[in-house]
N, C-alpha and C positions, 0 to 999 in steps of 0.2 A: 460827449458819452450820454448824458441825460440821467434821469433819476430812475433807478430800477424799481419794480414793484416788489416789495417785500410782504410776506405773510407769517403771521404768527397763529397759535391756538385761536385767539379771540379778535385779532386786529388785521387790518390791511393798511399798509403804509405805501402811498402813492403820490405821484407828482401833484403838486397844487395846480387847481385850474381857477379860471376866473368865477365859475359858478360857485365855488367854496367861499368867496368873499363875505357873503352874509353870516355864515356860520363862524368864520374866524373872526369877524368883528364882534360876535357875542362874548367869546372868551378873551379877545384882546382888549375889549371895552371894559371888562370887569375890573374894578379897582384891586381886587385881590390877585388877579393875574398881572395886571398892568404894573403893579409896583416893581416888578423884576425887569421891566423894559425901559428903555431911555426915553421913547416917544410915544405918546398915546396915539391911538387911532381913533378918529372922531366919527367917520362914516365909511360908507361901502366903497366910495370913490379912492379915498386913501388905502382902504384895504386891498382893493383890486391893485394899486400900485406897488404895494408890499408883495403881493403874489407875483407880479410881473417881475420884481427885483429877485425873489427867491427862484424864480424859474431861470433867470438870466444867470445867476450864480450857479445854479445845478448844471448848467451847460459847460461850466469850467471843469477842469480836473481836480481843483481843490476843495469844493463844496458841493454838498447834496442837501437838499430839503426835501421833507416829506409832509402830507397831511397825514394825520393818524385818524383812522376811521374804525368804529367799533359798531357793529350792525348797521352798516351803510350810513352812519352818522358821523359827521366830522366833529372830533372831540379834541384835536390838538395839532400842533406842529412839532416837528423834531428835525434837527439839523446836525450834521457832521461837517467839521472843517478838517480837512486833511492835515496829516502829520507835518509839523512845523520843525523842520530840521535844525533851525537856530536855536529853538527853545526846547526840541525834543519832546514835543506833545501833540496831541490832537485835542480837538474841543467838540464837545457834544452838548446840545442845548435843546431843551423842550419847553413847549407851553401846553397846558391842559386845562379844558373847561373845569370849573369848580366842581360840578355835579359829578364828575368822574375822578375827583381826587380821592385817595385812599383805597383804590381797587387794583392797584399794581399795574396799571396801564402804562404809566411812564416807564416802569422797570422792564415791562415786556417789549415795549417799542424800543427802549434803549438797547436791549439785549440783542434784537434783530439788527438794529443799525450798527452796532459794534461788531457783530459777526459778519455783517456785509463788508465793513470797512476792513 
C-alpha cells in the first residue's frame, strides 16, 4: 500500500527517502531526543539503514512511517502501528528536532496521522 502523502496547515508528511538521512541524524543524534530511543544512531550510514527499515515496514498493512517537514525542512519522524486486536490498541510515536519543540508540530502531525488511520 505504501505511505500516503498527508498535508496540514503547516506540515507535509511524506514517505522517508535516503536523502533524508543527514537531517534525521541531526535530531536522532541529539541526546535530548535520543533518550527516548533504544539504539543511538551514530552516522549517516546507520540512519540510511533506519530509513530502509521504515520504508520496508510501511510497505506492510500494519505500519506507516512519515517524515515530518515544515517549510521543506525535515523536522521529525512519525509512525502509526495499526490496531492490535489482541491488545485493542494502536500506537503512534514521533521524534522531533529540538529546535521545533513547543510549536505544536507534533500535535498537528499526530492529528493528521490519526485522521488518516
